[in-house]
Steps between C-alpha positions, in 0.01 A plus 500: 500500500124485540281191460139546384261209569155524333277256692150647503333215309238295684645163393178343378680204340632406845161481670407380759844585644468870410158547657664580834857601408651684200673261261851648551473414870435129442800312642745312281761300692411681819504860374241711316552512122573874507751458784699246299479723193645809666768291672605349168511840326693660785755218479576557129518881521846651470411788729305570816122492475375825654126454457251225428163634380195272505195580286200337666120518501354702790298192600817320608481687830737661750637170634628408154647849452685476830631154410635624166668806652659281767619259230677784317655632819645159586679512164644842586264701279220748548158345442244705304134425429307616193146411395350379172126516554399382152671240280598710200801308373868451575610851400234656721608279792863613478391861449322489835848506659621790282643687799747215553602467133833678537851392417573127462177305522402133487134422431390148596145368488423295809364182343834365386818370661833416345815302568815662365865562573606838357569859598300781342691717251373846592692661211242376248215732399242233570477123551196277454522151639374228268473123485442260211150351498327234292186707429590867447141590407410522870768757583655829408820419309808682372693479172877541491738620229832340414672702776266361764312827547121506531337637184129427553244437771204286393204436732358144472591442133257285302775410254850400609743790529712390799502250786659742750221583745516804727492366857393825667830637635653816351795732571510868399803721543282813482183464707387854419502418128279198563262712710471757219414232243235351728353845558489556122291183450251603764479865397434400138279200589718258304360164608429150375146383577475749785837417657826696490775253408860523619617355167358810324718725716801275436445524125486881522821506703674272250396731217669785691830307502480337841696175459331191640686177569368160606579355840503126558403297808567134568136431583180700478250391764132582457252541785192553286290206622505219755695246297759757388546620859552146627765447231664831592510390866674181384760684293579754773552222753713305253726802445515654848470190717317404817411675820352320801434729795665392826162578657321240284407171667555186291391172665516155340514669161728534199591827330617446141691812401479758361219641714422826681353439846424809708470579871241320707440217251423159652546195277406159639487154341545649154721517195559856377680582177662550272409856392260583783457840670309510829409830668510597866303308763375229264436144616553198274402156628485157336557662163717450192554832325726596210540788252253723684452828686316519832451852637470604865302349792359207304440142612546206265427143609460158335591632158702403197566832328701609198500802266282696739453844656323524834421843643522630856278389790376190317404157633553222248428134567435227244648364180495773234826493304515835319367803687472873447310644794499849647499620859261378771385190307415172672505169312419193710 
């Protein structure tokens, strides 16, 4: 089994947090989004994951590449790096890793997480994970026949055709077949508004008798903007529980679980939680904080904070209640 992770987007909707770090590396419940994603996928696979291929932008840098390769190796897989220099659509992104599209393949876009309890059926031709949504017009959706097989892929339908949104995770029994269809789109310049769409390749594969089935998850967790990421942090903590590092110092303070408190954190005269993640070497003093993410090496004092994201190396003092600030910011 190979896992393909397209993650070359610049994450503009998550600014200022993505000005200094790629969006998939923003921590949720103590781990980068992409780390949790590959862990979750590896857990539901019915066979060993041999390779995890990451498609990134060259601007991410060597430190990020080394981190991703190390992440794969810790899961027992080879880590591979591919580059997408220009944003030319989802099909183009996957095609950038064409050398790894062999055998059983899972493609998962790195701006989504899921909570599920199932084992992947690798005997199916292809599986597309979906979730019911209230407003299908904002998503790619699928239509099913009476046997539960996918019959149509519709990108952001203006009129209602289905409420089953594609969440961005796909399984293909034949990776080479997928690679050939992606190559066909690019060779023949088959695009939508200048972008090569994965749904176009899926439609072509379906028309050649590849059988697509829907996969279901218990929860689909979005990390597209600050508020969605804070909610995702909450849901991950609610499902996977707390972690408080034995190297954290908690003095005259209350931790309301679930929370994720990392090494070197010092919490004094404060109430932390529920649903709070605090990165390494942070200091929290005289503060009440709930439902928030604080990244590494930040200092928070005299605050009442909720529904917030605070970047790394920040100093925050005062009374703001709802924050979204990137790295190296000072608010006094």
